[in-house]
DSSP file (Angstrom, degrees, kcal/mol; ACC not computed):
  #  RESIDUE AA STRUCTURE BP1 BP2  ACC     N-H-->O    O-->H-N    N-H-->O    O-->H-N    TCO  KAPPA ALPHA  PHI   PSI    X-CA   Y-CA   Z-CA
    1    1 A X              0   0    0      0, 0.0     2,-0.1     0, 0.0     0, 0.0   0.000 360.0 360.0 360.0 127.5  170.2  137.2   85.6
    2    2 A X     >  -     0   0    0      1,-0.1     4,-2.3     4,-0.0     5,-0.2  -0.309 360.0 -98.5 -82.8 173.8  172.4  134.5   84.2
    3    3 A X  H  > S+     0   0    0      1,-0.2     4,-2.3     2,-0.2     5,-0.2   0.894 120.6  51.3 -60.7 -44.3  172.1  133.2   80.6
    4    4 A X  H  > S+     0   0    0      1,-0.2     4,-2.3     2,-0.2    -1,-0.2   0.911 111.8  47.2 -61.9 -42.6  170.0  130.1   81.4
    5    5 A X  H  > S+     0   0    0      1,-0.2     4,-2.6     2,-0.2    -1,-0.2   0.886 110.7  53.0 -66.0 -37.7  167.5  132.2   83.3
    6    6 A X  H  X S+     0   0    0     -4,-2.3     4,-2.4     2,-0.2    -2,-0.2   0.911 109.2  48.8 -63.6 -42.2  167.4  134.8   80.5
    7    7 A X  H  X S+     0   0    0     -4,-2.3     4,-2.4     2,-0.2    -2,-0.2   0.939 112.7  47.4 -63.5 -47.1  166.6  132.1   77.9
    8    8 A X  H  X S+     0   0    0     -4,-2.3     4,-1.7     1,-0.2    -2,-0.2   0.897 111.0  51.8 -62.1 -40.2  163.9  130.6   80.1
    9    9 A X  H  X S+     0   0    0     -4,-2.6     4,-0.5     1,-0.2    -1,-0.2   0.926 111.2  47.2 -61.9 -44.1  162.4  134.0   80.7
   10   10 A X  H >< S+     0   0    0     -4,-2.4     3,-0.9     1,-0.2    -2,-0.2   0.891 108.0  55.9 -65.2 -38.8  162.3  134.7   77.0
   11   11 A X  H 3< S+     0   0    0     -4,-2.4    -1,-0.2     1,-0.2    -2,-0.2   0.867 114.4  39.8 -60.4 -35.0  160.8  131.3   76.2
   12   12 A X  H 3< S+     0   0    0     -4,-1.7    -1,-0.2    -5,-0.2    -2,-0.2   0.416  95.3 106.5 -95.9   1.4  157.9  132.1   78.5
   13   13 A X  S X< S-     0   0    0     -3,-0.9     3,-1.1    -4,-0.5    -3,-0.0  -0.331  80.3-115.0 -79.8 165.0  157.4  135.7   77.6
   14   14 A X  G >  S+     0   0    0      1,-0.2     3,-0.5     2,-0.1    -1,-0.1   0.680 110.3  64.0 -72.0 -18.4  154.6  137.0   75.5
   15   15 A X  G >   +     0   0    0      1,-0.2     3,-2.1     2,-0.1     6,-0.4   0.248  65.2 115.9 -90.6  15.1  156.9  138.1   72.7
   16   16 A X  G <   +     0   0    0     -3,-1.1    -1,-0.2     1,-0.3     6,-0.1   0.770  69.7  58.3 -56.3 -28.1  157.9  134.5   71.9
   17   17 A X  G <  S+     0   0    0     -3,-0.5    -1,-0.3     4,-0.1     2,-0.1   0.601  86.6  97.3 -81.0 -10.0  156.4  134.6   68.5
   18   18 A X  S <> S-     0   0    0     -3,-2.1     4,-1.7     1,-0.1     5,-0.1  -0.467  78.0-128.6 -81.3 152.2  158.4  137.5   67.3
   19   19 A X  H  > S+     0   0    0      1,-0.2     4,-2.7     2,-0.2     5,-0.2   0.863 109.0  59.3 -63.7 -36.2  161.6  137.1   65.2
   20   20 A X  H  > S+     0   0    0      1,-0.2     4,-2.4     2,-0.2    -1,-0.2   0.898 104.3  49.1 -61.2 -41.6  163.4  139.4   67.7
   21   21 A X  H  > S+     0   0    0     -6,-0.4     4,-2.4     2,-0.2    -1,-0.2   0.922 112.8  47.2 -64.5 -43.9  162.7  137.0   70.6
   22   22 A X  H  X S+     0   0    0     -4,-1.7     4,-2.2     2,-0.2    -2,-0.2   0.902 113.0  48.8 -65.0 -40.3  163.9  134.0   68.6
   23   23 A X  H  X S+     0   0    0     -4,-2.7     4,-2.3     1,-0.2    -1,-0.2   0.893 110.6  51.6 -65.2 -38.6  167.0  135.8   67.5
   24   24 A X  H  X S+     0   0    0     -4,-2.4     4,-2.7    -5,-0.2    -2,-0.2   0.906 108.7  50.3 -65.3 -41.1  167.7  136.9   71.1
   25   25 A X  H  X S+     0   0    0     -4,-2.4     4,-2.6     2,-0.2     5,-0.2   0.921 110.3  50.2 -62.2 -43.9  167.4  133.3   72.3
   26   26 A X  H  X S+     0   0    0     -4,-2.2     4,-2.2     1,-0.2    -2,-0.2   0.917 111.8  48.3 -59.3 -43.3  169.8  132.1   69.6
   27   27 A X  H  X S+     0   0    0     -4,-2.3     4,-2.4     2,-0.2    -2,-0.2   0.910 112.0  48.7 -64.6 -43.6  172.2  134.9   70.7
   28   28 A X  H  X S+     0   0    0     -4,-2.7     4,-2.5     2,-0.2    -2,-0.2   0.892 110.4  51.1 -64.7 -39.3  171.9  134.0   74.3
   29   29 A X  H  X S+     0   0    0     -4,-2.6     4,-2.2     2,-0.2    -1,-0.2   0.903 110.6  49.0 -64.5 -39.9  172.4  130.3   73.6
   30   30 A X  H  X S+     0   0    0     -4,-2.2     4,-2.5     2,-0.2    -2,-0.2   0.915 111.8  49.3 -64.2 -42.1  175.6  131.1   71.6
   31   31 A X  H  X S+     0   0    0     -4,-2.4     4,-2.8     1,-0.2    -2,-0.2   0.883 109.4  52.0 -62.0 -39.3  176.8  133.3   74.5
   32   32 A X  H  X S+     0   0    0     -4,-2.5     4,-2.2     2,-0.2    -2,-0.2   0.897 110.5  48.1 -64.3 -40.6  176.0  130.4   76.9
   33   33 A X  H  X S+     0   0    0     -4,-2.2     4,-2.5     2,-0.2    -2,-0.2   0.924 113.8  46.4 -65.1 -45.6  178.1  128.1   74.8
   34   34 A X  H  X S+     0   0    0     -4,-2.5     4,-2.8     1,-0.2     5,-0.2   0.911 110.8  53.5 -63.8 -42.0  181.0  130.6   74.6
   35   35 A X  H  X S+     0   0    0     -4,-2.8     4,-2.4     1,-0.2     5,-0.2   0.924 110.8  45.8 -58.0 -46.4  180.8  131.2   78.3
   36   36 A X  H  X S+     0   0    0     -4,-2.2     4,-2.4     1,-0.2    -1,-0.2   0.916 114.5  47.5 -64.1 -44.3  181.1  127.4   79.0
   37   37 A X  H  X S+     0   0    0     -4,-2.5     4,-2.6     2,-0.2    -2,-0.2   0.893 112.1  50.4 -64.5 -39.6  183.9  127.0   76.6
   38   38 A X  H  X S+     0   0    0     -4,-2.8     4,-2.9     2,-0.2     5,-0.2   0.936 111.5  46.3 -65.9 -47.0  185.8  130.0   78.0
   39   39 A X  H  X S+     0   0    0     -4,-2.4     4,-2.5    -5,-0.2     5,-0.2   0.929 113.9  49.5 -61.8 -44.2  185.5  128.9   81.6
   40   40 A X  H  X S+     0   0    0     -4,-2.4     4,-2.4    -5,-0.2    -2,-0.2   0.925 113.0  47.3 -60.0 -44.9  186.6  125.4   80.7
   41   41 A X  H  X S+     0   0    0     -4,-2.6     4,-2.8     1,-0.2    -2,-0.2   0.940 112.8  47.8 -61.8 -48.8  189.6  126.7   78.7
   42   42 A X  H  < S+     0   0    0     -4,-2.9    -1,-0.2     1,-0.2    -2,-0.2   0.877 113.4  47.7 -63.8 -38.1  190.6  129.1   81.5
   43   43 A X  H >< S+     0   0    0     -4,-2.5     3,-0.8    -5,-0.2    -1,-0.2   0.918 116.3  43.8 -67.5 -41.8  190.4  126.4   84.2
   44   44 A X  H 3< S+     0   0    0     -4,-2.4    -2,-0.2    -5,-0.2    -1,-0.2   0.864 115.7  47.2 -70.9 -36.8  192.3  123.9   82.0
   45   45 A X  T 3< S+     0   0    0     -4,-2.8     2,-0.3    -5,-0.2    -1,-0.2   0.203  72.2 143.8 -94.7  15.6  195.0  126.3   80.9
   46   46 A X    <   -     0   0    0     -3,-0.8     3,-0.4     1,-0.2    -3,-0.1  -0.395  34.5-163.1 -58.0 115.6  195.8  127.9   84.3
   47   47 A X  S    S+     0   0    0     -2,-0.3    -1,-0.2     1,-0.2     2,-0.0   0.469  79.9  56.6 -82.0   1.4  199.5  128.5   84.2
   48   48 A X  S    S+     0   0    0      4,-0.0    -1,-0.2     5,-0.0    -2,-0.1  -0.411  70.6 178.4-129.3  58.3  199.8  128.8   87.9
   49   49 A X    >>  -     0   0    0     -3,-0.4     4,-3.1     1,-0.1     3,-1.5  -0.328  33.9-128.2 -65.3 143.7  198.4  125.7   89.6
   50   50 A X  T 34 S+     0   0    0      1,-0.3     5,-0.2     2,-0.2    -1,-0.1   0.751 106.8  62.5 -65.5 -23.8  198.5  125.6   93.4
   51   51 A X  T 34 S+     0   0    0      1,-0.1    -1,-0.3     3,-0.1     3,-0.2   0.686 116.1  31.6 -76.0 -14.7  200.3  122.2   93.4
   52   52 A X  T <4 S+     0   0    0     -3,-1.5     2,-0.9     1,-0.2    -2,-0.2   0.799 127.2  39.2-101.4 -48.4  203.2  123.8   91.5
   53   53 A X  S  < S-     0   0    0     -4,-3.1    -1,-0.2     3,-0.0     3,-0.1  -0.815  90.1-147.0-105.6  91.2  203.1  127.4   92.9
   54   54 A X        -     0   0    0     -2,-0.9    -3,-0.1    -3,-0.2    -4,-0.1  -0.216  24.6 -97.3 -61.2 145.0  202.3  126.9   96.5
   55   55 A X        -     0   0    0     -5,-0.2     2,-0.5     1,-0.1    -1,-0.1  -0.230  34.9-128.6 -60.3 152.0  200.2  129.5   98.2
   56   56 A X        -     0   0    0     -3,-0.1    -1,-0.1     2,-0.0     2,-0.1  -0.892  19.6-124.8-106.9 132.3  202.0  132.2  100.2
   57   57 A X     >  -     0   0    0     -2,-0.5     4,-1.9     1,-0.1     3,-0.4  -0.349  22.6-113.5 -72.9 155.3  200.9  132.9  103.8
   58   58 A X  H  > S+     0   0    0      1,-0.2     4,-2.4     2,-0.2     5,-0.2   0.871 116.2  58.0 -57.0 -40.1  200.0  136.5  104.9
   59   59 A X  H  > S+     0   0    0      1,-0.2     4,-1.9     2,-0.2    -1,-0.2   0.893 106.3  49.2 -59.9 -39.4  203.0  136.7  107.2
   60   60 A X  H  > S+     0   0    0     -3,-0.4     4,-2.7     2,-0.2    -1,-0.2   0.890 108.3  53.0 -68.2 -38.5  205.3  136.0  104.2
   61   61 A X  H  X S+     0   0    0     -4,-1.9     4,-2.8     1,-0.2    -2,-0.2   0.910 107.7  52.0 -60.9 -40.7  203.5  138.7  102.1
   62   62 A X  H  X S+     0   0    0     -4,-2.4     4,-2.5     2,-0.2    -2,-0.2   0.917 110.3  48.0 -61.9 -42.2  204.1  141.1  104.9
   63   63 A X  H  X S+     0   0    0     -4,-1.9     4,-2.4     2,-0.2    -2,-0.2   0.913 112.6  48.6 -64.0 -43.1  207.9  140.2  105.0
   64   64 A X  H  X S+     0   0    0     -4,-2.7     4,-2.8     2,-0.2    -2,-0.2   0.914 110.8  51.1 -63.0 -42.5  208.1  140.6  101.2
   65   65 A X  H  X S+     0   0    0     -4,-2.8     4,-2.5     1,-0.2    -2,-0.2   0.926 110.8  48.1 -60.8 -46.1  206.3  144.0  101.4
   66   66 A X  H  X S+     0   0    0     -4,-2.5     4,-2.4     1,-0.2    -1,-0.2   0.905 112.4  49.4 -61.2 -42.3  208.7  145.2  104.1
   67   67 A X  H  X S+     0   0    0     -4,-2.4     4,-3.2     2,-0.2     5,-0.5   0.921 110.8  49.2 -63.9 -45.3  211.7  144.0  102.0
   68   68 A X  H  X>S+     0   0    0     -4,-2.8     4,-2.3     1,-0.2     5,-1.4   0.917 112.5  48.0 -60.4 -43.8  210.4  145.7   98.8
   69   69 A X  H  <5S+     0   0    0     -4,-2.5     4,-0.5     4,-0.2    -1,-0.2   0.928 117.5  42.0 -61.9 -44.3  209.8  149.0  100.7
   70   70 A X  H  <5S+     0   0    0     -4,-2.4    -2,-0.2    -5,-0.2    -1,-0.2   0.932 127.7  27.6 -70.2 -46.9  213.3  148.8  102.3
   71   71 A X  H  <5S+     0   0    0     -4,-3.2    -3,-0.2    -5,-0.2    -2,-0.2   0.823 136.1  22.6 -88.8 -33.9  215.3  147.7   99.2
   72   72 A X  T  <5S-     0   0    0     -4,-2.3    -3,-0.2    -5,-0.5    -2,-0.1   0.629  94.3-123.4-112.6 -18.9  213.3  149.0   96.3
   73   73 A X  S   <S+     0   0    0     -5,-1.4     2,-0.3    -4,-0.5    -4,-0.2   0.636  77.2  88.7  84.9  13.7  211.3  151.9   97.7
   74   74 A X  S    S-     0   0    0     -6,-1.0    -1,-0.3    -9,-0.1    -2,-0.2  -0.972  71.9-110.1-141.7 160.6  207.8  150.6   96.8
   75   75 A X    >>  -     0   0    0     -2,-0.3     4,-1.2    -7,-0.1     3,-0.7  -0.301  31.7-107.9 -85.7 168.6  205.1  148.4   98.2
   76   76 A X  H 3> S+     0   0    0      1,-0.2     4,-3.0     2,-0.2     5,-0.2   0.764 115.7  69.3 -64.8 -25.7  204.0  145.0   97.1
   77   77 A X  H 3> S+     0   0    0      1,-0.2     4,-2.7     2,-0.2    -1,-0.2   0.885  97.2  50.9 -60.5 -39.1  200.8  146.7   95.9
   78   78 A X  H <> S+     0   0    0     -3,-0.7     4,-2.1     2,-0.2    -1,-0.2   0.923 111.6  47.6 -64.5 -43.5  202.8  148.4   93.1
   79   79 A X  H  X S+     0   0    0     -4,-1.2     4,-2.4     2,-0.2    -2,-0.2   0.944 114.3  46.0 -60.3 -49.2  204.3  145.0   92.1
   80   80 A X  H  X S+     0   0    0     -4,-3.0     4,-3.4     1,-0.2    -2,-0.2   0.882 110.0  54.7 -62.7 -39.1  200.9  143.3   92.1
   81   81 A X  H  X S+     0   0    0     -4,-2.7     4,-2.2    -5,-0.2    -1,-0.2   0.917 109.2  47.6 -60.8 -42.7  199.4  146.2   90.2
   82   82 A X  H  X S+     0   0    0     -4,-2.1     4,-1.7     2,-0.2    -2,-0.2   0.938 116.1  42.9 -63.0 -48.2  202.0  145.8   87.5
   83   83 A X  H  X S+     0   0    0     -4,-2.4     4,-2.5     1,-0.2    -2,-0.2   0.898 112.5  54.5 -65.3 -39.9  201.5  142.0   87.3
   84   84 A X  H  X S+     0   0    0     -4,-3.4     4,-3.0     1,-0.2    -2,-0.2   0.891 105.8  51.6 -62.6 -40.9  197.7  142.4   87.4
   85   85 A X  H  X S+     0   0    0     -4,-2.2     4,-2.5     2,-0.2    -1,-0.2   0.921 111.3  47.8 -61.0 -43.8  197.6  144.8   84.5
   86   86 A X  H  X S+     0   0    0     -4,-1.7     4,-2.0     2,-0.2    -2,-0.2   0.914 114.3  46.2 -63.8 -43.1  199.7  142.3   82.4
   87   87 A X  H  X S+     0   0    0     -4,-2.5     4,-2.3     2,-0.2    -2,-0.2   0.921 111.6  51.8 -63.6 -45.3  197.4  139.4   83.4
   88   88 A X  H  X S+     0   0    0     -4,-3.0     4,-2.1     1,-0.2    -2,-0.2   0.911 110.2  48.6 -58.6 -45.7  194.3  141.5   82.7
   89   89 A X  H  X S+     0   0    0     -4,-2.5     4,-1.9     1,-0.2    -1,-0.2   0.893 111.0  50.1 -63.8 -39.9  195.5  142.4   79.2
   90   90 A X  H  X S+     0   0    0     -4,-2.0     4,-2.2     1,-0.2    -1,-0.2   0.873 108.8  52.2 -68.5 -35.3  196.4  138.8   78.4
   91   91 A X  H  X S+     0   0    0     -4,-2.3     4,-2.7     2,-0.2    -1,-0.2   0.902 107.2  52.9 -65.5 -40.0  192.9  137.6   79.6
   92   92 A X  H  X S+     0   0    0     -4,-2.1     4,-2.4     1,-0.2    -2,-0.2   0.915 108.9  50.0 -60.7 -42.0  191.3  140.2   77.3
   93   93 A X  H  X S+     0   0    0     -4,-1.9     4,-2.0     2,-0.2    -1,-0.2   0.915 110.6  49.1 -63.1 -42.6  193.3  138.8   74.4
   94   94 A X  H  X S+     0   0    0     -4,-2.2     4,-2.5     1,-0.2    -2,-0.2   0.924 110.4  51.4 -62.2 -43.5  192.3  135.3   75.2
   95   95 A X  H  X S+     0   0    0     -4,-2.7     4,-2.5     1,-0.2    -2,-0.2   0.905 107.7  52.6 -59.8 -42.6  188.7  136.3   75.4
   96   96 A X  H  X S+     0   0    0     -4,-2.4     4,-1.3     1,-0.2    -1,-0.2   0.906 111.2  46.6 -60.2 -41.7  188.9  138.0   72.0
   97   97 A X  H  < S+     0   0    0     -4,-2.0    -2,-0.2     1,-0.2    -1,-0.2   0.906 113.5  47.6 -66.7 -42.5  190.3  134.8   70.5
   98   98 A X  H  < S+     0   0    0     -4,-2.5    -2,-0.2     1,-0.2    -1,-0.2   0.874 110.2  52.5 -67.9 -37.0  187.7  132.6   72.1
   99   99 A X  H  <        0   0    0     -4,-2.5    -1,-0.2     1,-0.3    -2,-0.2   0.802 360.0 360.0 -70.5 -29.0  184.8  134.9   71.1
  100  100 A X     <        0   0    0     -4,-1.3    -1,-0.3    -5,-0.2    -2,-0.1   0.511 360.0 360.0 -58.3 360.0  185.8  134.9   67.4
């Protein structure tokens, strides 16, 4: 259930008169606002736009993988795993800043 559906469900639920329901709706609305801002920020701040960093075809990935195995002794998965961990950690840091 996404945030908008959750808010609508709570508005129509029988517990609407309780303070907890109203607090929950406020929290969900805040989450919805943060979610929208975060997506907008991440889309705008993409440091790797496709018009600058052109996509790589599968055949080229295969060649790169073969080269890495031959010259370095590891597969492209190891390289991607290393880059992915760094990217993942940086996204978590951005999320922490946006949520504050």
